[in-house]
Structure formats: C-alpha cells, structure tokens
C-alpha positions in Angstrom: -23.1 -39.3 -19.0 -21.9 -38.1 -15.7 -18.3 -39.1 -15.3 -18.2 -37.4 -11.9 -20.6 -40.0 -10.5 -18.3 -42.8 -11.3 -16.6 -44.8 -14.1 -17.4 -48.5 -14.2 -16.1 -51.5 -16.2 -18.3 -54.6 -16.4 -16.8 -57.9 -17.4 -19.0 -60.9 -18.2 -18.9 -63.6 -20.9 -22.7 -63.3 -21.4 -23.3 -60.4 -23.7 -27.0 -60.0 -22.8 -26.1 -59.5 -19.1 -23.5 -56.9 -20.1 -25.9 -54.8 -22.2 -28.6 -55.0 -19.5 -26.3 -53.9 -16.7 -24.8 -51.1 -18.8 -28.3 -49.6 -19.5 -29.3 -49.8 -15.8 -26.1 -48.3 -14.5 -26.1 -45.5 -17.1 -29.6 -44.6 -16.3 -28.3 -44.0 -12.7 -25.7 -41.6 -14.1 -22.6 -43.8 -14.2 -20.2 -44.0 -17.2 -20.0 -47.6 -18.1 -17.7 -49.7 -20.4 -18.3 -53.4 -21.1 -16.4 -56.4 -22.4 -17.0 -60.1 -22.6 -13.3 -60.9 -22.7 -11.4 -60.8 -19.3 -8.0 -60.5 -21.0 -9.3 -57.4 -22.9 -10.6 -56.1 -19.6 -7.1 -56.3 -18.2 -5.7 -54.2 -21.0 -8.5 -51.7 -20.8 -8.1 -51.4 -17.0 -4.4 -50.6 -17.5 -5.1 -47.8 -19.9 -8.0 -46.1 -18.1 -8.8 -45.1 -14.5 -12.0 -46.9 -13.4 -13.6 -46.4 -10.0 -15.1 -49.9 -10.1 -14.8 -53.2 -12.0 -17.8 -55.5 -11.7 -16.7 -59.0 -12.9 -18.3 -62.4 -13.2 -16.5 -65.0 -11.2 -16.7 -67.9 -13.7 -15.3 -67.0 -17.1 -13.1 -68.7 -19.8 -9.5 -67.5 -20.2 -9.4 -65.8 -16.8 -11.6 -66.2 -13.8 -12.9 -63.2 -11.9 -10.4 -64.0 -9.1 -7.4 -64.2 -11.6 -8.5 -60.9 -13.2 -8.6 -59.3 -9.8 -5.1 -60.5 -8.9 -3.7 -59.3 -12.2 -5.3 -55.8 -11.8 -4.0 -55.6 -8.2 -0.5 -56.1 -9.4 -0.3 -52.4 -10.5 -3.6 -50.9 -9.3 -4.6 -50.7 -5.7 -7.2 -48.0 -6.2 -10.0 -49.3 -8.4 -12.7 -51.1 -6.4 -13.6 -54.7 -7.5 -16.9 -56.4 -7.1 -17.3 -60.1 -8.1 -20.6 -61.5 -9.2 -21.1 -65.0 -8.0 -23.6 -67.8 -7.8 -24.6 -69.1 -4.4 -22.5 -72.2 -4.9 -19.2 -70.2 -5.1 -19.7 -67.7 -2.3 -16.6 -69.2 -0.5 -14.5 -68.3 -3.6 -16.0 -64.8 -3.5 -15.0 -64.4 0.1 -11.5 -65.6 -0.9 -11.5 -62.8 -3.5 -12.2 -60.3 -0.8 -9.1 -61.4 1.0 -7.2 -60.8 -2.3 -8.5 -57.2 -2.4 -12.1 -57.3 -3.7 -14.4 -54.7 -2.3 -17.3 -57.1 -2.0 -19.4 -59.6 -3.9 -23.0 -59.7 -5.3 -24.9 -62.9 -5.9 -26.6 -63.8 -9.2 -29.0 -62.8 -10.5 -28.4 -59.2 -9.5 -31.5 -57.6 -8.1 -31.2 -53.9 -9.0 -34.4 -53.3 -7.0 -32.5 -54.1 -3.8 -31.2 -50.8 -2.3 -28.3 -52.7 -0.7 -27.0 -53.4 -4.2 -27.0 -49.7 -5.1 -25.4 -48.9 -1.7 -22.6 -51.4 -2.4 -21.9 -49.9 -5.8 -22.0 -46.4 -4.5 -19.6 -47.1 -1.6 -17.2 -49.0 -3.9 -17.0 -46.1 -6.3 -16.7 -43.6 -3.4 -13.8 -45.6 -1.9 -11.9 -45.5 -5.2 -12.4 -41.8 -5.6 -11.1 -41.1 -2.1 -8.1 -43.3 -2.6 -7.3 -41.6 -5.9 -7.7 -38.1 -4.4 -5.4 -39.0 -1.5 -2.8 -40.5 -3.8 -2.9 -37.3 -6.0 -2.6 -35.1 -2.9 0.4 -37.1 -1.7 2.0 -36.8 -5.1 1.4 -33.0 -5.1 2.8 -32.7 -1.6 5.9 -34.7 -2.6 6.3 -32.4 -5.7 6.5 -29.4 -3.3 9.0 -31.1 -1.0 11.3 -32.3 -3.7 11.0 -29.1 -5.8 14.2 -27.2 -6.3 12.3 -24.0 -6.6 12.1 -22.1 -3.2 10.3 -19.2 -4.9 13.5 -17.1 -4.4 12.5 -15.0 -7.4 10.3 -13.1 -4.9 12.9 -10.6 -3.5 12.0 -9.8 0.1 13.2 -9.8 3.7 10.0 -8.4 5.1 8.4 -10.6 7.8 4.8 -10.4 6.4 6.0 -11.1 2.9 7.9 -14.2 4.1 4.7 -15.4 5.8 2.8 -14.8 2.6 5.3 -16.9 0.6 4.9 -19.8 3.1 1.1 -19.4 2.8 1.4 -19.6 -1.0 3.4 -22.8 -0.8 0.7 -24.4 1.3 -2.3 -23.3 -0.9 -0.5 -23.8 -4.2 -0.9 -27.6 -4.1 -4.7 -27.3 -4.0 -6.4 -26.3 -7.3 -8.5 -23.6 -5.8 -9.1 -20.4 -7.8 -7.0 -17.5 -6.3 -7.8 -13.8 -6.3 -4.9 -11.5 -5.7 -5.4 -8.0 -4.5 -2.8 -5.3 -4.7 -1.9 -1.9 -6.1 -0.5 -1.5 -9.5 3.2 -2.4 -9.6 3.3 -4.6 -6.4 4.1 -7.8 -8.3 0.8 -9.6 -8.6 1.9 -11.5 -11.7 5.1 -12.6 -9.8 2.9 -14.0 -7.0 0.7 -15.8 -9.6 3.8 -17.3 -11.1 5.0 -18.4 -7.7 1.7 -20.2 -7.1 2.1 -21.9 -10.4 5.7 -22.9 -9.7 4.8 -24.3 -6.3 2.0 -26.4 -7.7 1.8 -29.8 -9.6 1.2 -27.7 -12.7 4.6 -26.1 -12.8 5.7 -28.1 -15.9 2.6 -27.0 -17.8 1.9 -23.6 -19.5 1.6 -20.4 -17.5 -0.2 -17.7 -19.5 -0.6 -14.2 -18.2 -3.3 -12.0 -19.7 -4.2 -8.4 -18.9 -7.9 -8.0 -19.4 -7.6 -4.3 -19.8 -5.3 -4.7 -22.7 -7.7 -6.8 -24.8 -10.4 -5.0 -26.8 -13.9 -6.1 -25.7 -14.9 -7.1 -29.2 -12.2 -9.7 -29.5 -12.0 -10.8 -25.9 -14.4 -13.8 -26.5 -12.3 -15.2 -29.3 -9.1 -14.6 -27.3 -10.4 -16.6 -24.4 -12.4 -19.3 -26.1 -11.0 -19.6 -29.6 -12.8 -19.8 -33.0 -14.1 -22.5 -35.3 -12.8 -22.7 -38.9 -15.0 -20.6 -41.3 -16.7 -18.6 -38.6 -15.0 -15.4 -39.9 -13.7 -14.4 -43.3 -10.1 -15.5 -43.4 -10.6 -18.1 -40.6 -9.1 -21.0 -42.5 -8.5 -23.2 -39.5 -9.6 -23.8 -35.9 -8.0 -21.4 -33.5 -7.4 -22.2 -29.9 -8.1 -19.6 -27.2 -6.1 -18.8 -24.1 -7.9 -21.2 -21.9 -7.4 -24.1 -24.3 -3.7 -23.2 -24.9 -3.2 -23.3 -21.1 -4.7 -26.8 -20.7 -3.1 -28.5 -17.7 -1.5 -25.3 -16.5 -2.4 -21.9 -15.1 -4.0 -18.8 -16.5 -3.4 -15.5 -14.8 -6.0 -12.8 -15.5 -4.7 -9.4 -14.4 -7.2 -6.5 -14.0 -10.1 -9.0 -13.9 -12.4 -6.1 -13.1 -12.1 -4.9 -16.7 -13.7 -8.1 -18.1 -17.0 -7.1 -20.0 -20.3 -8.4 -18.6 -21.0 -10.7 -21.5 -17.6 -12.4 -21.1 -18.1 -12.6 -17.3 -21.1 -14.8 -17.9 -19.2 -17.1 -20.3 -16.2 -17.2 -18.1 -18.4 -18.2 -15.1 -19.8 -21.0 -17.1 -16.3 -22.2 -17.9 -15.4 -22.2 -14.1 -18.5 -24.2 -13.3 -18.4 -26.7 -16.1 -14.7 -26.9 -16.8 -15.4 -26.8 -20.5 -15.4 -24.2 -23.3 -17.0 -23.8 -26.8 -15.0 -22.1 -29.5 -17.0 -19.4 -31.3 -19.0 -21.1 -34.1 -18.7 -24.6 -32.6 -21.5 -26.5 -30.9 -19.2 -29.1 -29.4 -17.8 -28.5 -25.9 -14.1 -29.0 -25.1 -13.0 -30.1 -21.7 -10.2 -27.8 -20.3 -8.2 -28.4 -17.2 -6.9 -25.0 -16.1 -6.2 -23.3 -12.8 -7.4 -19.7 -12.7 -5.6 -17.0 -10.8 -7.1 -13.5 -11.1 -5.8 -10.2 -9.8 -7.2 -6.7 -9.4 -6.3 -3.3 -7.9 -10.0 -2.5 -7.4 -12.5 -3.5 -4.7 -14.5 -6.1 -6.5 -17.1 -6.2 -3.7 -17.9 -2.5 -4.4 -18.1 -3.2 -8.1 -20.6 -6.0 -7.4 -22.7 -3.6 -5.3 -22.7 -1.1 -8.1 -23.7 -3.8 -10.6 -20.5 -3.6 -12.5 -19.3 -7.1 -11.7 -21.2 -10.4 -11.4 -21.7 -11.4 -7.8 -21.6 -15.2 -8.7 -18.4 -14.8 -10.6 -16.9 -12.8 -7.7 -17.6 -15.6 -5.2 -16.3 -18.2 -7.7 -13.0 -16.3 -8.1 -12.4 -15.6 -4.4 -11.6 -19.2 -3.6 -8.4 -18.1 -1.9 -7.8 -14.4 -1.3 -4.2 -13.0 -1.2 -3.4 -9.3 -0.5 0.0 -8.0 -1.4 1.0 -5.0 0.6 2.3 -1.8 -1.2 6.0 -1.1 -1.1 5.4 1.8 1.4 4.2 -0.7 3.9 7.3 -2.9 3.6 10.0 -0.3 3.6 12.6 -2.8 4.8 12.5 -4.3 1.3 13.4 -1.1 -0.5 17.2 -1.3 0.1 17.2 -5.0 -0.8 15.2 -4.5 -4.0 17.2 -1.4 -5.0 20.5 -3.4 -4.8 18.9 -6.3 -6.6 18.0 -4.0 -9.5 21.5 -2.5 -9.5 22.9 -6.0 -10.1 20.3 -6.6 -12.8 21.1 -3.4 -14.7 24.9 -4.0 -14.2 24.5 -7.1 -16.3 22.3 -5.4 -18.8 24.6 -2.4 -19.4 27.9 -4.1 -18.6 28.6 -1.8 -15.7 30.1 -2.4 -12.2 28.1 -0.1 -9.9 28.9 -1.2 -6.3 25.5 -0.1 -4.8 23.8 2.9 -3.3 25.0 5.4 -0.8 23.4 5.5 2.6 21.9 9.0 1.8 20.4 7.6 -1.4 18.9 4.6 0.4 17.5 6.9 3.1 15.8 9.0 0.4 14.3 5.9 -1.3 13.0 4.6 2.0 11.5 8.0 2.8 9.6 8.1 -0.5 5.9 6.8 -0.7 6.2 4.8 -4.0 2.8 5.2 -5.4 4.0 3.1 -8.4 5.4 0.5 -6.1 8.2 -1.9 -7.2 7.7 -1.1 -10.9 8.5 2.6 -10.1 11.5 1.7 -8.0 12.9 -0.5 -10.8 12.5 2.4 -13.3 14.3 4.8 -10.9 17.2 2.4 -10.4 17.4 1.8 -14.2 17.8 5.5 -14.8 20.3 5.9 -12.0 22.5 3.0 -13.3 22.7 4.8 -16.7 24.2 7.9 -15.2 26.1 6.6 -12.2 29.7 5.2 -12.3 30.6 3.4 -9.0 28.0 4.4 -6.5 24.4 5.6 -6.9 24.1 8.8 -4.8 21.5 11.5 -4.3 22.5 13.3 -7.5 21.5 10.2 -9.6 18.0 10.2 -8.2 15.1 12.4 -9.5 14.5 15.7 -7.6 11.0 14.6 -6.6 12.6 11.9 -4.5 15.6 13.8 -3.1 13.8 17.1 -2.4 10.8 15.7 -0.5 10.3 16.4 3.2 11.6 13.6 5.4 8.6 11.8 6.9 10.2 8.5 8.2 11.5 8.9 11.8 15.1 7.8 11.4 16.0 9.0 14.9 14.8 6.6 17.6 13.5 9.5 19.7 11.1 10.4 16.9 10.2 6.8 16.4 9.2 6.4 20.0 6.5 9.0 19.5 4.5 6.5 17.3 5.9 3.4 19.2 4.0 0.2 18.9 5.6 -3.3 18.8 4.7 -3.7 15.2 6.1 -0.3 14.2 9.3 -0.8 16.3 10.1 -4.1 14.6 9.6 -2.5 11.2 11.6 0.5 12.2 14.7 -1.5 13.3 14.4 -3.8 10.3 14.5 -0.8 8.0 17.6 0.6 9.7 19.4 -2.7 9.4 18.3 -3.0 5.8 19.8 0.4 4.9 23.1 -0.4 6.7 23.3 -4.0 5.5 23.1 -5.4 9.0 25.8 -3.0 10.4 24.8 -2.4 14.0 27.1 0.6 14.5 25.8 2.4 11.5 22.2 1.6 12.4 22.7 3.0 15.9 24.2 6.1 14.3 21.1 6.5 12.1 18.8 6.0 15.1 21.0 8.4 17.2 21.3 6.0 20.1 24.2 4.0 21.6 25.2 0.8 20.0 24.6 -1.2 23.2 21.1 0.3 23.5 20.3 -0.8 19.9 21.6 -4.4 20.6 19.3 -4.6 23.6 16.3 -3.4 21.5 17.1 -5.8 18.7 17.2 -8.7 21.2 13.9 -7.4 22.7 12.2 -7.5 19.3 13.8 -10.8 18.2 15.6 -9.2 15.2 18.8 -10.9 13.9 21.1 -8.4 12.2 22.8 -11.3 10.2 19.6 -11.5 8.1 20.5 -8.2 6.5 24.2 -8.9 5.8 25.1 -9.9 2.2 
C-alpha cells in the first residue's frame, strides 16, 4: 500500500460499510485503517498520524461531532470528513465550524469525481500542515541550538559564508555532496551539517569507501541475515540501518564499486534496504552526505560512476577551498593546534614566532589542514616556549618566498579580492597588531589604517 498517497482512518458502526470503503480506498492507493468503535478510534488517532479521518455522524458512545472535538483537543493537523444523511446536514455544517474539513452525504457515491476530489484535498491539506509544522520545529531547533558550529576554526570570509550556508541548508533533508582536496576537513563539514539539523541527537556515522574491501562492502552497508554465511549466528545490521534517524557520511564516494552503486541508488530512491539473504525490506530514515576529492562528472563521462547516482547525490553541492586559498586561517589554525598539543603533552608553548608564521603562510600545503596539524604536532614535541623556524621542517623554511608580504609587491597583482585577503593575512600573522602588520607590508601605519578602512577590515577580529 502506498503510504505516501495518504493514511486514512474510517469510523462507522456498520461493519459492512467499513469493509467496502476500505477496499475502495485501498484500490486507489491509500493506506486505510477501520474501526466500528469511536472510542477506539480516538485512542488510535492519538497513537498514529493520519492524514484524514472519515467518520459517520450518528454513532453510539460518541457521535461524529464529539469524536471530532476530542481529536481536535490535541490534533489540529488531521483532516476530518463527516458522513451524514440529508436530514442532518445542519449538524454537518456545525461540524465544519468545529474544524471538520467537509462532509459527504450518505450513501457515498464513489463514482462521483467530487467525492474523490474532496478526499484528495483533505489528505493534501493535512500533509502540508504536517510538513509546515515539522519545518517550523526544525527551524526552532536551529535557533535554540547551543551549537554555533564553532568547532570549524576559521576567520576567512568565504569560510564564514559557507558556515552560514550550511546552517540554512542543514534543516532540509537534501542529500549533500562535498567537494574538496584531501585534508581540507570534509568530515568536519559533514558533522557540522548533522549538528545543525534536527537529526543532531541521532547517530552520525562516517565511512571511508576506499577503506572497505569491495567484497564486504555490501554487507557493511546493508547488513546480513542470520545463516547466510557460515558463522552468521544472528542478524547483523549494516551501516545504513545503524544510522537510522541520523546521518551517514560517505567519504571518497568515487571509490564505491559499480554493483554497490546500483544498490545504493535503490536505497536513496526507495528509502529501504534488504539485508543480504533477506527478502523483506526494512525502511530506513537516513540523511546521506557524500564527499569526494575527484571530479564525479568526469568519472561519469568515463563510465566509472553512475550518472543517475551522481544526480541523486548532488542535491546540494558544497566546495571547501584548499588551505592555500585561505591563508588568513593558517596562523589561527596553527595556534589552535598549539593549544591542542599543549594539553596532550602537558606543555606550555606560548605560540609561534612571526618568522615561523610567515614561513607557514608562504607554504602551499598540498596536504591541507591535516598536514598543518602534523607539522605543529612535531614542532610542539621539540619546542619549549615558542615555535620558531628551527622547529619546522626544512622543506617549509628553505622554500623560496612566493607570498608578497611587502605592499609594493602586492600591488603588482592588486585586485579588490586579493587586497582583502592580503591584509587579512597580515593581521592574522600579527594578531591584529596594526603597527606590526604595517611593518610587514613596509608601509606607514596611517596608510595601512586607511587601506583597512577602504576594504572594510576590522583588526579587532584578529585579536585574541
């Protein structure tokens, strides 16, 4: 039965009418429950979400109008249609004033298209009200959430915009595809989406597709039925089932084998899985966030990735820039990692020298944030109070300087976007100290102040 078309509860004290209506409505694709006891109907309606209740008006124990009023005490979403004889139409109209969607006269003529239109519109109204209520609930969750995603360490303008974008899209259950080089923090962003969503109190499972052997990937994702393999003494849940209600993050989605791609596509379409060896489907409510450092579109063109799965995954696309394109974050991240490893090793390193920060900013960071973290980890082991050039690897300190620290050199590649980035990097290195930033740029302090005002940059952002 198609639960998506609508879920209906029919209440009538005549059993034959109930059975007939159930058969007719189910033939049209609705999921239908029936009862000849209005008090039982009230209990059922409290436990389940129905799109529509169709109730006879004249019944023992509770009339249709009384049933409507009791349901409306704690349910303003489910539509209600009363079935009435011609002699009680005035009462049916009274029911509409009490919150009934409409009425249908006896005997119900299911050959009348108006009857079907009435049922369809009543179901549609309930679905819209339920969706709006859920959306408001999700929006309120975001507003009242204590999490401001401050575990993403950044002061870069584009990254801040990306975080705000994440907060907006997280409340909608769209599939998300994250692009970014290895080490940029794709899993961190997936976690941020999960934390900003209504699923935040449910599981978040992160899986690297490249780390799972192809021959076991199907069982890892979908689970196995008892007895399907030697030693399989009990049913085993797969990743998707374990994450029910929450989020699954699939890193390196491009490494998913073709046979699993087809099964995974079916899961995205049907929202159900089958354990290996089981014929019974299992409904699973999971948000999928995928990530890749490869161009999936090119893989589709080469026949290495299913096009239909690609379009399913790219519901929302997020691109995380590499660290070399957000150099103003390098000093901030470096100092963050210093504090992290201070706690780990029981040390009290104050930070990094300006020369060390300049060397880090000048480096291209092919390994991105993960590489920077490893470098700071090593430096914290050998340094005592300050991390200086001598604590950094030679391939960082011996490189030719490419970044134009002097403003005269920066002006040679001057664009507004570069200028903003340039001054933000200087202030990031100096911790918002204008005098030191002016010295790095080799310009007067007053000149730098004018330039910062011109490009709407506030030095206080960079001060601890």
